[in-house]
PASEBA-1860 file (N, C-alpha, C; in nm, 3 decimals):
! residues 141
1> MQLTYEPA> 5.724/-1.139/2.623/5.639/-1.026/2.589/5.618/-0.943/2.715 ~ 5.649/-0.816/2.706/5.635/-0.726/2.820/5.505/-0.648/2.808 ~ 5.413/-0.678/2.897/5.285/-0.606/2.903/5.283/-0.523/3.028 ~ 5.219/-0.408/3.019/5.196/-0.327/3.138/5.046/-0.313/3.157 ~ 5.009/-0.291/3.281/4.868/-0.289/3.319/4.841/-0.160/3.393 ~ 4.735/-0.092/3.353/4.696/0.030/3.423/4.545/0.044/3.420 ~ 4.491/0.124/3.510/4.345/0.141/3.511/4.294/0.198/3.379 ~ 4.180/0.148/3.337/4.114/0.206/3.219/4.067/0.345/3.254
9> RPEDAPVI> 4.053/0.428/3.152/4.010/0.567/3.169/3.869/0.582/3.115 ~ 3.799/0.687/3.156/3.663/0.708/3.105/3.656/0.707/2.952 ~ 3.758/0.759/2.887/3.755/0.761/2.740/3.772/0.623/2.678 ~ 3.807/0.522/2.758/3.815/0.385/2.709/3.678/0.318/2.702 ~ 3.579/0.371/2.773/3.447/0.308/2.780/3.385/0.284/2.641 ~ 3.387/0.382/2.549/3.326/0.354/2.417/3.399/0.244/2.340 ~ 3.529/0.233/2.358/3.606/0.128/2.290/3.566/-0.008/2.346 ~ 3.560/-0.017/2.478/3.521/-0.142/2.543/3.379/-0.180/2.502
17> FGFAKELI> 3.288/-0.082/2.502/3.151/-0.110/2.460/3.147/-0.158/2.315 ~ 3.229/-0.102/2.230/3.233/-0.145/2.090/3.267/-0.293/2.078 ~ 3.362/-0.340/2.159/3.395/-0.483/2.157/3.280/-0.567/2.210 ~ 3.218/-0.522/2.318/3.105/-0.595/2.376/2.992/-0.605/2.275 ~ 2.961/-0.495/2.210/2.853/-0.491/2.111/2.882/-0.587/1.995 ~ 3.005/-0.586/1.950/3.045/-0.675/1.841/3.022/-0.822/1.878 ~ 3.062/-0.860/1.999/3.043/-0.998/2.043/2.895/-1.033/2.060 ~ 2.822/-0.943/2.121/2.679/-0.967/2.141/2.609/-0.986/2.006
25> EAYETDPK> 2.638/-0.898/1.912/2.574/-0.908/1.780/2.618/-1.033/1.705 ~ 2.741/-1.079/1.727/2.791/-1.197/1.657/2.742/-1.328/1.717 ~ 2.727/-1.333/1.849/2.705/-1.462/1.915/2.575/-1.477/1.993 ~ 2.505/-1.370/2.020/2.381/-1.382/2.099/2.271/-1.436/2.011 ~ 2.219/-1.552/2.048/2.116/-1.618/1.967/1.988/-1.642/2.045 ~ 1.981/-1.596/2.169/1.863/-1.620/2.252/1.745/-1.540/2.196 ~ 1.643/-1.606/2.141/1.531/-1.534/2.081/1.448/-1.456/2.184 ~ 1.462/-1.490/2.311/1.386/-1.420/2.416/1.452/-1.290/2.458
33> LDLDMALA> 1.576/-1.269/2.418/1.650/-1.152/2.461/1.617/-1.029/2.377 ~ 1.589/-0.919/2.442/1.569/-0.791/2.375/1.709/-0.732/2.352 ~ 1.757/-0.739/2.229/1.894/-0.699/2.197/1.921/-0.552/2.232 ~ 1.830/-0.464/2.199/1.850/-0.322/2.230/1.862/-0.299/2.381 ~ 1.779/-0.369/2.457/1.784/-0.356/2.602/1.917/-0.412/2.657 ~ 1.962/-0.524/2.602/2.088/-0.584/2.645/2.206/-0.492/2.615 ~ 2.204/-0.431/2.499/2.313/-0.339/2.463/2.312/-0.216/2.552 ~ 2.194/-0.162/2.581/2.185/-0.045/2.669/2.235/-0.080/2.809
41> WTKRKIEK> 2.198/-0.198/2.860/2.245/-0.242/2.991/2.397/-0.256/2.992 ~ 2.451/-0.315/2.886/2.596/-0.335/2.876/2.670/-0.202/2.874 ~ 2.619/-0.107/2.799/2.682/0.025/2.792/2.682/0.092/2.929 ~ 2.569/0.087/2.998/2.561/0.147/3.133/2.658/0.080/3.229 ~ 2.665/-0.053/3.223/2.755/-0.128/3.311/2.900/-0.085/3.291 ~ 2.942/-0.077/3.166/3.080/-0.038/3.136/3.107/0.104/3.184 ~ 3.018/0.195/3.154/3.038/0.335/3.195/3.043/0.348/3.347 ~ 2.953/0.279/3.415/2.945/0.287/3.561/3.067/0.223/3.628
49> RIGEYTRV> 3.120/0.117/3.569/3.228/0.040/3.631/3.362/0.057/3.561 ~ 3.379/0.162/3.485/3.503/0.179/3.409/3.626/0.175/3.501 ~ 3.612/0.218/3.624/3.724/0.214/3.718/3.766/0.074/3.758 ~ 3.685/-0.027/3.727/3.719/-0.165/3.757/3.788/-0.234/3.640 ~ 3.797/-0.167/3.528/3.860/-0.225/3.409/4.010/-0.196/3.409 ~ 4.082/-0.285/3.346/4.227/-0.269/3.329/4.256/-0.253/3.181 ~ 4.343/-0.159/3.153/4.392/-0.138/3.017/4.529/-0.206/3.009 ~ 4.550/-0.285/2.907/4.675/-0.358/2.889/4.751/-0.293/2.775
57> LRDGQTVA> 4.879/-0.265/2.800/4.961/-0.198/2.701/5.085/-0.280/2.667 ~ 5.129/-0.267/2.544/5.256/-0.324/2.499/5.328/-0.212/2.425 ~ 5.447/-0.181/2.471/5.525/-0.071/2.414/5.443/0.058/2.410 ~ 5.367/0.084/2.515/5.289/0.205/2.526/5.160/0.208/2.447 ~ 5.130/0.103/2.374/5.010/0.097/2.291/4.907/0.006/2.357 ~ 4.782/0.051/2.363/4.675/-0.031/2.420/4.652/-0.153/2.331 ~ 4.653/-0.271/2.395/4.634/-0.396/2.321/4.514/-0.477/2.370 ~ 4.464/-0.445/2.492/4.354/-0.524/2.547/4.291/-0.451/2.666
65> YYRFVPDG> 4.173/-0.500/2.703/4.101/-0.453/2.822/4.041/-0.574/2.891 ~ 4.027/-0.565/3.022/3.952/-0.667/3.094/3.906/-0.612/3.228 ~ 3.811/-0.684/3.285/3.759/-0.651/3.418/3.766/-0.777/3.501 ~ 3.831/-0.770/3.617/3.854/-0.886/3.704/3.816/-0.843/3.844 ~ 3.703/-0.895/3.894/3.647/-0.844/4.020/3.609/-0.958/4.115 ~ 3.616/-0.930/4.246/3.576/-1.031/4.343/3.425/-1.055/4.340 ~ 3.389/-1.180/4.364/3.249/-1.220/4.378/3.245/-1.328/4.487 ~ 3.231/-1.285/4.610/3.234/-1.379/4.722/3.374/-1.436/4.739
73> DRMELDDL> 3.383/-1.569/4.740/3.512/-1.634/4.760/3.583/-1.665/4.628 ~ 3.533/-1.612/4.519/3.596/-1.633/4.388/3.603/-1.502/4.313 ~ 3.659/-1.507/4.193/3.675/-1.388/4.110/3.603/-1.409/3.977 ~ 3.546/-1.300/3.925/3.484/-1.305/3.793/3.573/-1.232/3.694 ~ 3.607/-1.301/3.587/3.678/-1.238/3.476/3.571/-1.195/3.377 ~ 3.561/-1.066/3.354/3.453/-1.010/3.275/3.511/-0.925/3.163 ~ 3.451/-0.934/3.047/3.487/-0.844/2.936/3.635/-0.845/2.901 ~ 3.689/-0.961/2.869/3.828/-0.971/2.822/3.828/-0.948/2.671
81> YVLPAWRN> 3.888/-0.837/2.630/3.892/-0.801/2.488/4.035/-0.771/2.446 ~ 4.083/-0.844/2.346/4.213/-0.815/2.285/4.184/-0.747/2.152 ~ 4.249/-0.634/2.129/4.227/-0.561/2.005/4.265/-0.649/1.886 ~ 4.190/-0.640/1.776/4.210/-0.731/1.663/4.354/-0.742/1.613 ~ 4.424/-0.633/1.603/4.562/-0.637/1.551/4.657/-0.712/1.644 ~ 4.615/-0.737/1.767/4.701/-0.801/1.867/4.657/-0.942/1.902 ~ 4.558/-0.993/1.835/4.510/-1.129/1.864/4.610/-1.232/1.813 ~ 4.605/-1.350/1.872/4.692/-1.463/1.836/4.840/-1.434/1.863
89> RGIGTAIL> 4.865/-1.353/1.964/5.003/-1.322/2.003/5.030/-1.356/2.149 ~ 4.937/-1.427/2.212/4.956/-1.469/2.350/4.911/-1.368/2.454 ~ 4.849/-1.260/2.411/4.807/-1.156/2.506/4.691/-1.204/2.593 ~ 4.591/-1.265/2.532/4.480/-1.319/2.610/4.528/-1.423/2.710 ~ 4.620/-1.508/2.668/4.677/-1.609/2.758/4.752/-1.542/2.873 ~ 4.830/-1.440/2.843/4.906/-1.369/2.948/4.812/-1.305/3.050 ~ 4.704/-1.246/3.002/4.606/-1.184/3.093/4.541/-1.291/3.180 ~ 4.500/-1.399/3.118/4.435/-1.506/3.192/4.529/-1.563/3.298
97> RRCLAQGK> 4.654/-1.583/3.263/4.750/-1.636/3.360/4.778/-1.535/3.472 ~ 4.775/-1.409/3.441/4.790/-1.306/3.545/4.675/-1.317/3.645 ~ 4.555/-1.336/3.593/4.438/-1.351/3.680/4.449/-1.479/3.763 ~ 4.491/-1.587/3.700/4.506/-1.714/3.772/4.608/-1.703/3.885 ~ 4.708/-1.620/3.867/4.813/-1.603/3.969/4.759/-1.542/4.098 ~ 4.639/-1.485/4.093/4.580/-1.426/4.213/4.543/-1.533/4.315 ~ 4.530/-1.658/4.270/4.510/-1.769/4.360/4.368/-1.800/4.401 ~ 4.271/-1.724/4.354/4.131/-1.752/4.386/4.065/-1.821/4.267
105> PIYFYVFT> 3.961/-1.902/4.294/3.888/-1.962/4.183/3.829/-1.853/4.093 ~ 3.828/-1.881/3.965/3.781/-1.785/3.865/3.667/-1.847/3.785 ~ 3.571/-1.762/3.751/3.465/-1.803/3.659/3.438/-1.686/3.565 ~ 3.368/-1.715/3.456/3.329/-1.611/3.361/3.220/-1.664/3.271 ~ 3.148/-1.571/3.213/3.047/-1.602/3.113/3.114/-1.595/2.976 ~ 3.076/-1.684/2.888/3.130/-1.683/2.752/3.021/-1.729/2.656 ~ 3.024/-1.673/2.538/2.931/-1.718/2.435/2.977/-1.855/2.386 ~ 2.886/-1.950/2.381/2.921/-2.086/2.339/2.973/-2.088/2.195
113> GNARAVAL> 2.926/-1.994/2.113/2.970/-1.988/1.975/3.104/-1.921/1.953 ~ 3.161/-1.864/2.057/3.291/-1.795/2.046/3.402/-1.899/2.063 ~ 3.424/-1.975/1.957/3.516/-2.090/1.961/3.658/-2.051/2.001 ~ 3.705/-1.936/1.957/3.842/-1.895/1.992/3.855/-1.871/2.141 ~ 3.758/-1.804/2.201/3.763/-1.778/2.345/3.750/-1.908/2.423 ~ 3.656/-1.993/2.384/3.637/-2.120/2.453/3.765/-2.203/2.446 ~ 3.830/-2.207/2.330/3.954/-2.284/2.316/4.064/-2.230/2.408 ~ 4.076/-2.098/2.417/4.175/-2.038/2.507/4.149/-2.081/2.650
121> YEREGFRK> 4.026/-2.068/2.694/3.992/-2.101/2.832/4.014/-2.250/2.860 ~ 3.978/-2.335/2.766/3.999/-2.479/2.785/4.147/-2.513/2.792 ~ 4.230/-2.448/2.710/4.376/-2.471/2.717/4.432/-2.437/2.854 ~ 4.369/-2.342/2.920/4.416/-2.299/3.052/4.345/-2.372/3.167 ~ 4.272/-2.478/3.134/4.215/-2.564/3.237/4.072/-2.534/3.280 ~ 4.005/-2.444/3.210/3.865/-2.413/3.244/3.772/-2.508/3.170 ~ 3.658/-2.534/3.232/3.557/-2.621/3.173/3.419/-2.559/3.190 ~ 3.327/-2.603/3.106/3.189/-2.555/3.119/3.135/-2.598/3.255
129> AEDVSPSR> 3.082/-2.501/3.329/3.023/-2.529/3.459/2.871/-2.528/3.452 ~ 2.818/-2.446/3.360/2.672/-2.430/3.357/2.630/-2.361/3.227 ~ 2.522/-2.408/3.167/2.459/-2.335/3.057/2.366/-2.232/3.119 ~ 2.374/-2.107/3.074/2.287/-2.003/3.131/2.184/-1.953/3.031 ~ 2.202/-1.986/2.906/2.105/-1.950/2.802/2.139/-2.034/2.679 ~ 2.060/-2.025/2.575/2.094/-2.100/2.454/2.230/-2.060/2.393 ~ 2.278/-1.940/2.426/2.401/-1.892/2.362/2.516/-1.867/2.459 ~ 2.493/-1.879/2.589/2.598/-1.846/2.688/2.613/-1.956/2.791
137> MIMAQ> 2.736/-1.966/2.841/2.765/-2.060/2.948/2.860/-1.995/3.047 ~ 2.869/-2.057/3.163/2.969/-2.018/3.260/3.080/-2.120/3.252 ~ 3.203/-2.073/3.248/3.320/-2.161/3.255/3.390/-2.132/3.386 ~ 3.450/-2.235/3.443/3.518/-2.222/3.572/3.632/-2.323/3.579 ~ 3.711/-2.307/3.683/3.823/-2.400/3.705/3.772/-2.529/3.762
END
């Protein structure tokens, strides 16, 4: 599978936010969390940091987005989204392996209820490192 990677554009921000919102609404179960405030924060984060996101293409068509940024001596994989029509085709695995090839330890936050994402990360050798809320955990190598 031939994927190409290029910087996300400002017009990609609403698409990325749509995926984030969908996951938050599906998996966030923390009763202490103000959902509207969390969504507003997420939208601002994506808009402010759109230049840190990567757009993934296959045959010129956008198939995924992710953000992979340094955090001290390790890297954070943030907001990995594969478009629905392209799921279960190895794209998420290819992106994850591309990140792993950078050679630094990687961590990320994931919703504990997102079984598909957790299974992908576990297949690639990641394990739960820490529970951060009733609905989220950090996974790491």
